[in-house]
C-alpha positions as CSV (number, residue, x, y, z in Angstrom):
1,M,-0.1,-0.2,0.2
2,N,3.0,2.1,1.1
3,S,4.5,1.4,-2.2
4,T,1.3,2.2,-4.3
5,K,1.2,5.7,-2.9
6,W,4.7,6.3,-3.5
7,V,4.3,5.7,-7.0
8,A,1.3,8.1,-7.5
9,K,3.4,10.5,-5.5
10,M,6.3,10.0,-8.2
11,K,3.9,10.3,-10.9
12,N,2.9,13.7,-9.7
13,I,6.2,15.0,-9.2
14,L,7.2,13.8,-12.8
15,L,4.0,15.7,-14.0
16,I,4.7,18.6,-12.3
17,F,8.5,18.5,-13.7
18,Q,7.0,17.7,-17.4
19,L,4.8,21.2,-16.9
20,F,7.3,23.4,-15.7
21,V,10.9,22.9,-16.0
22,L,10.9,20.8,-19.4
23,P,9.7,23.8,-21.2
24,S,12.5,25.8,-20.7
25,C,14.3,23.0,-22.4
26,I,11.9,22.1,-24.9
27,F,11.2,25.9,-26.1
28,S,14.8,26.7,-26.4
29,L,14.6,24.6,-29.8
30,D,12.9,26.3,-32.9
31,T,10.2,23.6,-33.5
32,I,6.4,23.1,-32.2
33,T,4.9,19.3,-32.4
34,L,1.6,17.9,-31.9
35,N,2.6,17.0,-28.5
36,K,4.6,20.0,-27.4
37,P,2.6,23.0,-27.6
38,I,3.8,26.4,-26.5
39,K,2.0,27.8,-23.2
40,D,1.9,31.9,-22.4
41,G,5.4,32.5,-20.5
42,D,7.2,29.6,-23.0
43,V,9.3,31.2,-25.6
44,L,10.7,29.4,-28.8
45,T,14.1,30.6,-30.4
46,S,15.2,30.4,-33.8
47,S,18.2,27.9,-34.5
48,K,20.9,30.7,-34.5
49,K,18.7,32.9,-31.8
50,F,17.7,35.7,-34.1
51,F,14.3,35.5,-33.2
52,A,12.0,34.6,-30.5
53,L,8.1,33.5,-30.7
54,G,5.9,33.7,-28.0
55,F,3.1,35.6,-25.9
56,F,3.4,39.6,-25.1
57,S,1.2,42.3,-24.1
58,P,1.8,45.1,-25.9
59,G,2.1,48.8,-24.5
60,N,0.1,49.5,-21.8
61,S,-2.2,46.7,-22.7
62,S,-3.2,43.6,-20.5
63,N,-4.3,41.0,-23.5
64,R,-1.8,38.7,-24.7
65,Y,-1.1,37.9,-28.4
66,V,1.3,35.5,-29.8
67,G,4.3,37.7,-31.6
68,I,7.7,37.4,-33.4
69,W,10.6,39.8,-31.9
70,Y,14.4,40.3,-32.4
71,N,15.7,38.1,-30.2
72,K,19.1,39.9,-29.8
73,V,17.9,43.3,-29.6
74,Q,18.1,44.6,-26.2
75,E,14.5,46.5,-27.1
76,Q,11.6,44.0,-27.8
77,T,10.7,44.7,-31.3
78,I,8.0,42.7,-32.4
79,V,7.9,42.1,-36.1
80,W,4.9,39.5,-36.7
81,V,1.4,39.0,-34.4
82,A,-0.6,35.9,-35.1
83,N,-4.0,36.9,-33.4
84,R,-4.0,40.6,-34.1
85,N,-7.7,41.1,-33.7
86,N,-8.6,38.3,-31.5
87,P,-6.3,38.5,-28.1
88,V,-6.1,36.3,-25.0
89,T,-7.6,38.1,-22.2
90,N,-5.7,36.1,-19.5
91,T,-2.5,34.4,-19.5
92,S,-4.5,31.1,-20.1
93,G,-3.3,31.1,-23.8
94,L,-1.6,28.2,-25.8
95,L,-0.1,28.1,-29.3
96,A,-0.6,24.5,-30.6
97,V,-0.1,22.2,-33.8
98,I,-3.3,20.4,-34.3
99,S,-3.8,16.8,-35.6
100,H,-4.9,17.9,-39.3
101,G,-2.1,20.4,-39.5
102,G,-3.6,23.5,-38.4
103,L,-1.7,26.1,-36.2
104,V,-4.3,27.8,-33.5
105,I,-4.2,29.5,-30.5
106,Y,-6.7,29.0,-27.6
107,G,-7.8,30.9,-24.5
108,N,-9.7,29.7,-21.5
109,E,-12.0,27.9,-23.9
110,K,-9.7,25.1,-25.7
111,S,-12.4,23.6,-27.8
112,T,-13.1,26.9,-29.8
113,P,-9.7,28.6,-31.2
114,L,-9.3,32.3,-31.0
115,W,-7.1,32.0,-34.3
116,S,-6.2,29.7,-36.8
117,A,-3.8,29.4,-39.8
118,N,-5.8,26.1,-41.1
119,V,-4.1,24.0,-43.6
120,T,-4.8,20.4,-44.9
121,V,-1.9,17.9,-44.9
122,S,-1.3,15.8,-48.1
123,S,-1.6,12.6,-46.4
124,P,-3.3,11.6,-43.3
125,N,0.0,9.6,-42.4
126,N,2.3,12.6,-42.3
127,S,3.1,14.5,-39.4
128,V,3.6,18.2,-39.3
129,I,5.6,20.8,-37.3
130,A,5.5,24.6,-37.1
131,K,9.3,25.8,-36.9
132,L,10.8,29.3,-36.5
133,L,13.4,30.2,-39.2
134,D,16.0,32.6,-38.5
135,T,14.4,34.7,-41.2
136,G,11.6,35.5,-38.8
137,N,9.4,33.4,-40.9
138,L,6.8,30.7,-38.7
139,V,6.3,27.9,-41.1
140,V,4.1,24.8,-40.8
141,V,5.9,22.1,-42.3
142,E,5.3,18.3,-43.4
143,N,7.4,15.9,-42.6
144,N,8.3,15.6,-46.4
145,G,9.5,18.9,-46.1
146,K,6.7,20.7,-47.8
147,V,5.6,24.0,-46.7
148,L,1.8,24.0,-46.0
149,W,1.3,27.8,-44.2
150,Q,4.4,30.5,-43.6
151,G,3.6,33.4,-41.6
152,F,5.6,36.0,-44.5
153,D,2.3,35.5,-46.6
154,Y,0.3,37.6,-43.8
155,P,2.6,40.4,-42.7
156,S,1.8,42.6,-39.9
157,N,3.1,45.9,-39.9
158,T,6.9,45.0,-40.6
159,L,8.6,44.1,-43.8
160,L,11.7,41.9,-42.9
161,P,14.8,41.1,-45.1
162,F,13.8,38.2,-47.7
163,M,9.7,38.8,-47.0
164,K,7.8,39.6,-50.0
165,I,5.3,42.2,-50.5
166,G,3.0,41.7,-53.7
167,L,0.6,39.7,-55.4
168,D,1.2,35.8,-56.5
169,R,-1.0,36.2,-59.6
170,R,-1.6,32.4,-59.5
171,S,-3.1,31.8,-56.3
172,G,-4.3,35.5,-55.8
173,L,-2.9,35.7,-52.5
174,N,-1.8,39.4,-52.1
175,R,0.8,40.3,-49.1
176,F,0.9,43.8,-47.9
177,L,1.6,45.2,-44.9
178,T,-0.8,47.4,-42.4
179,S,-0.2,49.3,-39.5
180,W,-1.1,48.7,-35.9
181,K,-4.3,50.2,-34.2
182,S,-2.3,52.2,-31.6
183,Q,0.7,50.8,-29.9
184,D,-1.6,49.3,-27.1
185,D,-3.3,47.5,-30.0
186,P,-1.6,45.3,-32.8
187,G,-5.1,44.8,-34.2
188,I,-5.5,46.1,-37.9
189,G,-5.2,49.3,-38.1
190,N,-6.1,52.4,-41.0
191,C,-2.9,52.5,-42.8
192,S,-1.4,49.9,-45.4
193,Y,1.7,49.6,-47.6
194,R,1.3,47.5,-50.8
195,I,2.1,46.9,-54.4
196,E,-0.3,48.2,-56.7
197,P,-0.3,45.2,-59.9
198,S,-0.8,48.0,-62.9
199,E,0.7,47.8,-66.0
200,S,3.8,49.9,-64.1
201,P,3.6,48.1,-60.3
202,Q,4.1,50.7,-58.2
203,L,3.9,50.7,-54.0
204,F,1.6,52.5,-52.7
205,L,0.7,53.7,-48.8
206,Y,-2.9,54.3,-48.1
207,K,-4.7,55.7,-44.9
208,G,-8.0,54.2,-45.5
209,Q,-8.8,54.1,-49.0
210,A,-6.9,57.4,-50.1
211,P,-3.3,56.9,-51.8
212,F,-1.1,58.7,-49.2
213,W,2.5,58.3,-50.5
214,R,3.6,56.5,-53.8
215,S,7.0,55.2,-54.4
216,G,7.2,55.8,-58.1
217,S,8.0,53.1,-60.8
218,W,10.6,50.4,-60.6
219,T,13.5,51.6,-62.9
220,G,15.6,48.7,-62.8
221,E,17.7,49.0,-59.6
222,R,15.4,51.2,-57.3
223,W,11.8,52.8,-57.2
224,S,12.0,56.3,-58.9
225,G,10.3,58.2,-55.8
226,V,13.2,56.9,-53.6
227,P,16.2,58.7,-54.4
228,V,18.3,57.2,-51.6
229,M,17.4,53.4,-52.6
230,T,20.6,52.5,-53.8
231,K,22.5,49.2,-54.0
232,N,24.8,48.9,-50.9
233,F,26.5,46.6,-48.3
234,I,23.5,46.4,-46.1
235,F,20.4,45.7,-48.3
236,N,19.6,45.2,-52.0
237,A,15.9,45.0,-53.9
238,T,14.4,42.6,-55.9
239,F,11.6,43.3,-58.1
240,V,9.6,40.7,-59.7
241,N,7.0,41.5,-62.5
242,N,6.1,38.3,-64.5
243,E,2.6,36.0,-65.2
244,D,3.2,34.7,-61.9
245,E,3.9,37.5,-59.5
246,V,4.4,41.0,-58.9
247,S,6.3,41.8,-55.6
248,V,9.4,43.2,-54.2
249,M,12.0,41.7,-51.4
250,Y,14.8,43.0,-49.8
251,S,17.7,40.8,-49.3
252,I,20.5,41.5,-46.5
253,V,24.2,40.8,-47.4
254,D,25.0,40.1,-43.7
255,E,22.7,38.3,-41.4
256,S,23.9,39.8,-38.5
257,I,22.6,43.5,-39.4
258,F,19.1,43.7,-38.4
259,S,17.1,45.6,-40.7
260,K,13.5,46.2,-40.8
261,V,10.8,48.6,-42.7
262,V,7.5,49.4,-40.4
263,I,4.3,51.4,-41.4
264,D,3.1,53.2,-38.3
265,E,0.0,54.2,-36.8
266,S,0.3,57.5,-38.7
267,G,1.2,56.2,-41.9
268,I,4.7,56.6,-42.2
269,V,6.9,54.0,-43.3
270,E,10.3,53.8,-42.2
271,R,13.4,51.8,-43.1
272,S,15.4,51.2,-39.8
273,T,18.8,49.3,-38.9
274,W,19.6,47.9,-35.2
275,H,23.1,49.8,-33.6
276,D,24.3,47.7,-30.6
277,Q,26.8,50.6,-30.0
278,V,23.8,53.4,-29.3
279,H,21.2,50.5,-28.5
280,Q,18.9,51.7,-30.3
281,W,17.2,51.7,-33.8
282,V,18.5,54.1,-36.3
283,K,16.2,55.5,-38.9
284,F,17.8,54.9,-42.8
285,W,14.9,56.2,-45.0
286,S,11.2,57.3,-44.0
287,A,8.5,58.5,-46.3
288,P,6.2,61.0,-46.8
289,V,8.7,63.5,-44.9
290,E,8.4,66.7,-46.9
291,Q,5.2,68.5,-48.5
292,C,5.7,66.9,-52.3
293,D,6.1,63.6,-51.0
294,F,2.2,63.3,-50.0
295,Y,0.2,61.6,-53.1
296,G,-1.6,64.3,-55.4
297,K,-0.3,67.5,-53.3
298,C,-0.5,69.4,-56.3
299,G,-3.6,68.0,-58.4
300,P,-3.4,66.5,-61.5
301,N,-1.3,67.7,-64.4
302,S,1.3,69.4,-62.1
303,N,4.5,69.3,-60.8
304,C,5.6,69.7,-56.9
305,D,9.1,71.2,-56.8
306,P,10.4,71.8,-53.1
307,Y,13.1,73.5,-54.4
308,I,11.9,76.9,-55.2
309,A,12.4,79.4,-52.4
310,D,9.5,81.2,-51.3
311,E,7.5,80.4,-53.6
312,F,4.2,77.9,-54.0
313,E,5.8,74.6,-55.0
314,C,3.2,73.6,-56.9
315,K,3.0,75.0,-60.9
316,C,1.5,73.4,-63.8
317,L,2.8,71.0,-66.5
318,P,3.8,72.8,-69.5
319,G,0.5,73.5,-71.8
320,F,-1.7,73.7,-68.5
321,E,-3.2,76.1,-66.3
322,P,-4.8,76.0,-62.9
323,K,-8.3,74.4,-62.8
324,L,-9.0,77.0,-59.6
325,Q,-6.9,80.1,-60.0
326,H,-8.2,81.5,-57.0
327,E,-7.6,78.5,-54.8
328,W,-4.0,78.1,-56.6
329,Y,-3.5,81.8,-55.1
330,L,-4.3,80.6,-51.9
331,R,-1.4,77.9,-52.3
332,D,-4.1,74.9,-52.7
333,G,-3.2,73.2,-55.6
334,S,-5.5,70.3,-54.8
335,A,-7.6,70.7,-57.8
336,G,-4.3,70.2,-60.3
337,C,-4.4,71.8,-63.5
338,V,-5.9,71.7,-67.1
339,R,-5.3,72.1,-70.4
340,R,-5.0,75.4,-71.8
341,K,-8.2,76.8,-73.4
342,G,-8.1,76.5,-77.1
343,S,-4.9,74.2,-77.1
344,S,-4.9,71.6,-79.5
345,V,-2.7,68.1,-79.0
346,C,-4.0,66.1,-81.7
347,Q,-2.4,66.1,-85.5
348,N,-1.8,70.0,-84.9
349,G,1.9,70.7,-85.2
350,E,2.1,69.2,-81.7
351,G,5.3,67.5,-79.9
352,F,7.1,67.1,-76.9
353,V,8.7,68.9,-74.1
354,K,11.8,67.5,-72.0
355,F,10.9,67.4,-68.2
356,E,14.2,66.5,-66.1
357,R,14.9,65.3,-62.7
358,V,11.5,63.8,-61.8
359,K,9.8,61.0,-60.5
360,V,7.4,59.9,-62.8
361,P,3.5,60.7,-63.0
362,Y,0.9,57.9,-62.0
363,S,-2.4,57.7,-64.5
364,S,-5.3,55.8,-64.9
365,T,-3.8,53.9,-67.8
366,T,-0.4,53.2,-68.4
367,R,1.3,51.3,-71.1
368,V,4.8,49.5,-70.7
369,N,7.0,47.8,-73.9
370,M,10.4,46.8,-72.6
371,S,11.4,46.3,-76.2
372,M,11.1,49.6,-77.4
373,S,13.3,52.2,-78.0
374,L,13.0,55.6,-76.9
375,K,13.0,56.9,-80.5
376,A,10.1,54.2,-81.0
377,C,8.4,55.2,-77.7
378,Q,7.8,59.1,-79.0
379,E,6.8,58.4,-82.5
380,E,4.4,55.6,-80.9
381,C,3.1,58.4,-78.3
382,L,3.0,61.0,-80.8
383,R,0.7,58.8,-83.1
384,N,-2.1,58.6,-80.1
385,C,-3.7,61.7,-79.4
386,S,-4.5,60.2,-75.9
387,C,-0.8,59.7,-74.4
388,M,0.0,62.5,-72.5
389,A,3.6,61.8,-72.1
390,Y,6.4,58.9,-72.6
391,A,9.9,58.1,-70.7
392,N,12.3,55.4,-70.4
393,A,11.0,51.8,-68.4
394,D,14.5,51.4,-67.4
395,E,17.2,53.6,-66.5
396,R,20.0,51.2,-66.5
397,Q,22.5,51.5,-69.3
398,G,21.5,54.9,-70.8
399,G,17.7,53.6,-70.6
400,N,15.5,51.4,-72.7
401,G,11.8,50.1,-72.6
402,C,8.9,52.7,-73.0
403,V,6.0,53.9,-71.0
404,H,2.9,55.8,-72.4
405,W,1.0,57.6,-69.9
406,H,-2.4,58.3,-70.9
407,G,-5.2,60.4,-69.2
408,D,-4.4,63.1,-66.0
409,L,-0.9,63.0,-64.8
410,M,-0.6,62.6,-61.1
411,D,1.8,63.2,-58.5
412,T,4.6,64.3,-60.4
413,R,7.5,65.9,-58.3
414,T,11.1,67.4,-58.7
415,Y,14.5,66.0,-57.3
416,S,18.0,67.9,-56.8
417,D,20.0,65.5,-58.6
418,T,17.9,62.1,-59.0
419,G,14.7,61.1,-61.1
420,Q,14.1,60.1,-64.7
421,D,13.6,62.5,-68.0
422,L,9.7,62.9,-69.0
423,Y,8.7,63.9,-72.2
424,L,5.5,65.6,-72.2
425,R,3.0,66.3,-74.9
426,V,2.7,69.9,-75.8
427,D,0.6,72.0,-78.5
428,A,2.5,73.8,-81.2
429,I,2.5,76.9,-79.5
430,V,4.2,75.8,-76.3
431,L,6.6,73.6,-78.5
432,A,7.7,76.8,-80.2
433,Q,8.5,78.8,-76.8
434,Y,10.5,76.0,-75.5
435,A,12.3,75.9,-78.5
436,K,13.0,79.6,-78.6
437,K,14.2,79.4,-74.6
438,S,16.3,76.6,-75.3
439,N,18.0,78.8,-78.3
440,G,17.6,82.0,-76.4
441,S,21.2,82.1,-74.7
442,F,22.3,81.4,-78.0
443,G,20.8,84.2,-80.0
444,K,22.0,86.9,-77.3
445,K,25.5,85.8,-78.0
446,R,25.4,85.8,-81.5
447,K,26.6,89.0,-82.1
448,L,29.4,88.8,-79.4
449,E,30.7,85.5,-81.0
450,V,30.9,87.1,-84.7
451,S,32.6,90.5,-83.4
452,L,35.2,88.0,-81.7
453,I,35.6,86.0,-84.7
454,S,38.5,87.1,-86.2
455,G,40.4,87.3,-82.8
456,L,39.7,84.0,-82.1
457,V,40.6,82.8,-85.6
458,F,44.3,84.2,-84.9
459,L,44.4,82.8,-81.3
460,L,43.1,79.3,-83.1
461,L,46.2,79.2,-85.6
462,L,48.6,79.8,-82.8
463,S,47.4,77.3,-80.5
464,L,47.6,75.0,-83.6
465,A,51.2,76.0,-84.2
466,C,52.0,75.5,-80.6
467,W,50.2,72.4,-80.4
468,L,51.8,70.6,-83.3
469,V,55.4,71.9,-81.9
470,M,54.3,69.6,-78.3
471,R,53.3,67.2,-80.0
472,K,56.6,66.3,-81.9
473,R,58.1,66.6,-78.8
474,K,55.9,64.3,-76.6
475,V,56.0,61.6,-79.8
476,R,59.7,61.6,-79.7
477,R,59.8,61.1,-76.0
478,S,57.0,58.6,-76.1
479,R,59.1,56.3,-78.4
480,D,61.4,55.7,-75.3
481,K,59.2,56.1,-72.5
482,F,55.7,54.4,-73.7
483,P,55.4,51.0,-72.5
484,F,52.9,49.5,-74.5
485,S,50.4,49.6,-77.0
486,V,47.8,47.5,-78.6
487,T,45.2,49.8,-80.3
488,T,48.0,52.4,-82.1
489,T,47.9,52.2,-85.8
490,P,51.0,49.6,-87.4
491,S,52.4,52.7,-89.3
492,Y,53.2,54.6,-86.0
493,W,54.8,51.8,-84.4
494,E,56.9,50.2,-87.3
495,D,59.8,51.5,-86.8
496,S,59.4,52.4,-82.9
497,P,62.0,51.2,-80.9
498,A,59.3,50.6,-78.3
499,R,58.1,47.7,-80.4
500,T,60.1,45.2,-78.6
501,D,58.7,46.6,-74.9
502,I,55.0,46.2,-76.2
503,D,55.8,42.6,-77.5
504,E,57.9,42.0,-73.9
505,S,55.2,43.3,-72.0
506,R,52.4,41.5,-73.1
507,I,54.2,38.3,-72.8
508,N,55.0,38.9,-69.4
509,S,52.1,40.4,-68.0
510,D,49.7,37.6,-69.0
511,L,47.0,40.6,-68.8
512,P,44.2,40.7,-71.4
513,F,44.3,44.0,-73.4
514,F,40.9,45.8,-73.8
515,E,39.7,47.9,-76.9
516,L,38.7,51.9,-75.6
517,S,35.3,51.0,-77.4
518,T,34.8,47.9,-75.6
519,I,35.4,50.0,-72.2
520,A,33.3,53.0,-73.4
521,K,30.5,50.8,-73.9
522,A,30.7,49.0,-70.7
523,T,30.5,52.4,-68.5
524,N,28.1,54.1,-71.1
525,N,30.7,56.3,-72.3
526,F,32.0,56.7,-69.0
527,A,28.9,58.5,-68.1
528,F,28.8,60.7,-64.8
529,N,26.3,58.5,-63.2
530,N,28.6,55.5,-63.8
531,K,31.6,57.4,-61.9
532,L,32.6,55.9,-58.2
533,G,35.1,58.5,-57.1
534,T,38.2,60.7,-58.5
535,G,41.6,61.1,-57.3
536,G,44.9,62.6,-58.3
537,F,45.5,59.9,-60.7
538,G,41.9,60.2,-62.2
539,S,38.4,59.1,-62.3
540,V,36.8,55.5,-61.3
541,Y,33.8,54.2,-63.1
542,K,31.7,51.5,-62.9
543,G,31.0,49.2,-65.4
544,V,29.3,45.9,-67.0
545,L,31.0,43.7,-69.6
546,Y,29.2,41.9,-72.5
547,N,29.5,38.9,-70.1
548,G,27.5,40.7,-67.5
549,N,30.4,40.9,-65.2
550,E,30.7,43.8,-63.3
551,I,33.9,46.1,-63.5
552,A,35.7,48.9,-61.7
553,V,37.5,51.2,-64.3
554,K,40.4,53.2,-63.4
555,R,41.3,56.0,-66.2
556,L,44.4,57.9,-65.6
557,A,43.8,61.6,-66.1
558,K,46.1,63.3,-68.6
559,N,47.3,65.9,-65.9
560,S,47.5,62.9,-63.3
561,G,50.4,62.7,-60.9
562,Q,50.6,59.2,-61.4
563,G,53.1,58.8,-64.6
564,I,53.2,56.2,-67.0
565,G,56.0,54.7,-65.0
566,E,53.6,53.9,-62.2
567,F,50.8,53.2,-65.0
568,K,53.2,50.4,-66.0
569,N,54.5,49.2,-62.9
570,E,51.0,49.0,-61.0
571,V,49.8,46.7,-64.9
572,L,53.1,44.5,-64.7
573,L,53.3,44.5,-61.0
574,I,49.9,43.3,-59.8
575,S,49.2,41.0,-62.9
576,K,51.6,38.4,-61.2
577,L,50.1,38.9,-57.9
578,Q,47.3,36.6,-56.6
579,H,45.7,36.7,-53.2
580,R,42.1,36.8,-51.5
581,N,43.3,40.2,-49.9
582,L,44.6,41.8,-53.0
583,V,42.5,43.6,-55.5
584,R,42.5,41.3,-58.8
585,I,43.2,43.0,-62.3
586,I,41.0,42.1,-64.9
587,G,43.3,44.0,-68.0
588,C,44.1,47.3,-69.3
589,C,43.6,49.6,-72.0
590,V,46.2,52.1,-73.9
591,Q,44.8,54.0,-76.9
592,D,45.8,57.3,-78.2
593,E,46.2,59.2,-75.0
594,E,44.0,57.0,-73.0
595,K,45.5,54.6,-70.2
596,I,42.7,52.7,-68.5
597,L,43.1,49.8,-65.8
598,I,40.3,47.3,-65.4
599,Y,39.8,45.8,-61.7
600,E,37.3,43.6,-60.4
601,Y,34.2,45.4,-59.1
602,L,34.1,45.8,-55.2
603,P,30.7,47.4,-54.2
604,N,31.4,48.6,-50.6
605,G,34.2,50.9,-52.0
606,S,37.3,52.0,-49.8
607,L,37.7,51.4,-46.1
608,D,37.8,55.5,-45.6
609,F,34.5,55.6,-47.0
610,F,33.1,53.8,-43.4
611,I,36.3,55.0,-41.0
612,F,35.6,58.9,-41.8
613,D,31.4,58.9,-42.0
614,E,29.9,59.2,-39.0
615,A,26.6,57.0,-39.8
616,K,28.6,54.2,-41.7
617,R,31.1,54.0,-39.1
618,A,28.4,52.1,-36.8
619,F,28.3,49.4,-39.3
620,L,32.0,48.4,-38.1
621,D,31.7,46.9,-34.9
622,W,35.0,45.4,-33.1
623,T,34.8,42.0,-34.8
624,R,34.3,43.1,-38.4
625,R,37.4,45.8,-37.4
626,F,39.4,43.0,-36.7
627,E,38.8,40.9,-39.4
628,I,39.5,43.9,-41.5
629,I,42.8,44.6,-39.9
630,C,43.6,40.7,-40.5
631,G,42.6,40.6,-44.0
632,I,44.9,43.7,-44.4
633,A,47.7,41.8,-42.6
634,R,47.2,38.9,-44.4
635,G,47.8,41.1,-47.9
636,I,50.7,42.6,-46.7
637,L,52.4,39.7,-45.3
638,Y,51.9,38.0,-48.8
639,L,53.7,41.1,-50.4
640,H,56.5,40.6,-47.9
641,Q,57.2,37.3,-47.6
642,D,54.9,34.7,-49.9
643,S,54.8,35.9,-53.2
644,R,57.3,35.6,-56.0
645,L,58.4,39.1,-55.8
646,K,59.3,40.7,-52.8
647,I,56.8,43.6,-52.9
648,I,56.5,47.3,-50.8
649,H,53.3,48.7,-51.3
650,R,54.6,52.4,-50.1
651,D,50.8,54.0,-50.5
652,L,49.3,52.0,-47.9
653,K,46.2,54.0,-46.3
654,A,42.1,53.5,-45.6
655,S,41.2,54.7,-49.1
656,N,43.6,52.6,-50.8
657,V,41.9,49.0,-49.1
658,L,38.8,48.1,-50.8
659,L,35.9,46.1,-49.5
660,D,33.9,43.4,-51.7
661,S,30.2,42.5,-50.6
662,A,31.3,40.3,-47.8
663,M,33.6,43.5,-46.2
664,N,36.6,41.1,-47.1
665,P,39.5,44.1,-47.3
666,K,41.8,43.7,-50.5
667,I,44.6,46.4,-51.0
668,S,45.0,48.4,-54.3
669,D,46.7,50.8,-56.0
670,F,50.3,49.7,-56.6
671,G,51.4,52.5,-59.0
672,M,54.0,53.1,-56.1
673,A,55.0,49.5,-55.0
674,R,58.3,48.5,-55.6
675,I,60.3,45.2,-55.9
676,F,62.9,44.5,-53.3
677,G,65.7,41.8,-53.3
678,A,65.2,38.7,-51.4
679,E,67.7,39.7,-49.1
680,Q,67.4,43.4,-49.1
681,I,65.8,45.3,-46.0
682,E,66.0,49.2,-46.5
683,A,66.3,51.2,-50.2
684,N,66.6,54.7,-50.9
685,T,64.0,56.8,-53.1
686,N,64.7,60.2,-54.8
687,R,61.2,61.6,-54.3
688,V,58.4,61.7,-52.1
689,V,55.7,59.1,-52.7
690,G,52.6,57.8,-50.9
691,T,52.3,58.0,-47.4
């Protein structure tokens, strides 16, 4: 009898142990099973401890919700909520996987769920688990690996890296963000952030049913209405628009960096990044911010320009006038503009005027043709009298594709140094006025130019004579100094004493030689938008070769302090060096007076960009700094001891250390480098060089 009582007592103790002790062990894992639900007070964490899931109470509320938050961020930041509109009113909540595969939340009443993610297993014999991934995604998975349901398909107010928003055209599932009702209530609020799946899809921010802000169309690498959105080492955007889906997803390069996009209760969308050093979320970008950000601020057929000092920011587009002039005087442009009376833009001598640096408009009807050139785009728009404007659909590689707008043009605004070119349809009168303006300055200067022509002719002849003399001397010097050329004409080099040097350089360098036309095409003819930076040597441009490889093009300026000797030194020296912490040279080009080096493209630029920038410096935590230091040290050790040649760099500084996409350092700029003998430990130089 005593033995029976003892066994019963031990069973009770074991039950208590299972209920109160084991959960702390079980729920340090990342899965929920049929026999292991989560009770209020339990916390589930992802495998790398990036995210946690459990019950929480927002703000001053006592209601309980199942949510996901950043586990490694001191400030609890909720990124997803399950039972947004159906809270548990006490601490009796339970999150469980049920037999047919659903995920449910129970309150006091265990027979009726407060919230459920209903799914159906493909076979009754398949078991199901719920798993919290390191991306913050809660998934319901069969034992065969098939995902039956995922939380990323039902976002709350937060967009995480690798979470899509947009429309799945096959299933009809539309993923979008919705604000909380308040800081105390995560229920579905009044504001939403979604993609409008039109011919030219765009992100819209809504308050209720009214548009509040618009991203502009996708231009190939960014939204036209988000100037700060560029590819960088933190996150990149992927936009998809095909027959299956229209969506955008932000990926993150370094999983240790925590970033989020949140829409708040007031209708502000903000991207922020967690900074461990200051223990807070730091804003990277938000919208709307200024008056011209608000959708329809100036009404239809007008443009909002925030850079006009002390003037009304709303201006009618060329050929239009205010619809309600008295409201315009009161600085209320919401009624917009209409075509001027008597204006004719249909087969009556009309044309197009160029409107620069703008967020292209939104209209009721938009037509996109990615195979059409800009000229064909203009001709097609001109033939259709309802076509109000046109532009390139994609701004990469100088622009390609075509967009036509029909109907009223909404939400156009000006930017100071970004934006697109928009071509607006105007009547013959406005077209002539713009042509006169563009030629006006030329006409005013015409008389002055004519009066000075005789003097200029004399100066031109004198300059030509001086140039010929200098050219002759330069050619004479180049026969002894010019290292190699692959593009000069044979007649020039036929008797040149440097010909032997050319052939020897080609053989010894093992380096591809590029035609100037190839490099010009890769950099869009050295376009300003492709320029990465400028130094004493000249400029560096980003380019894309015919095979799609990204390159960095170092174009030596004619007045550069880096002479032909340094240029040859860098080409012949770095081509013989191969190390993961040294920048890799792809080839070079020497044609006419152009001297160009082609390197691998390193997207994060130079180390000084991070060290001397207050905002970017925060991304260099001590772990990353130590890794960069070790990488530089490995590169120096290779140069000094492990390479075939003993190399002293002589110009090592932060601006000459480049960072790849994973923030690995690579030493660059070997123009000042010097080869030492195997046993040599010192040398003298006749001039000041490097650092």
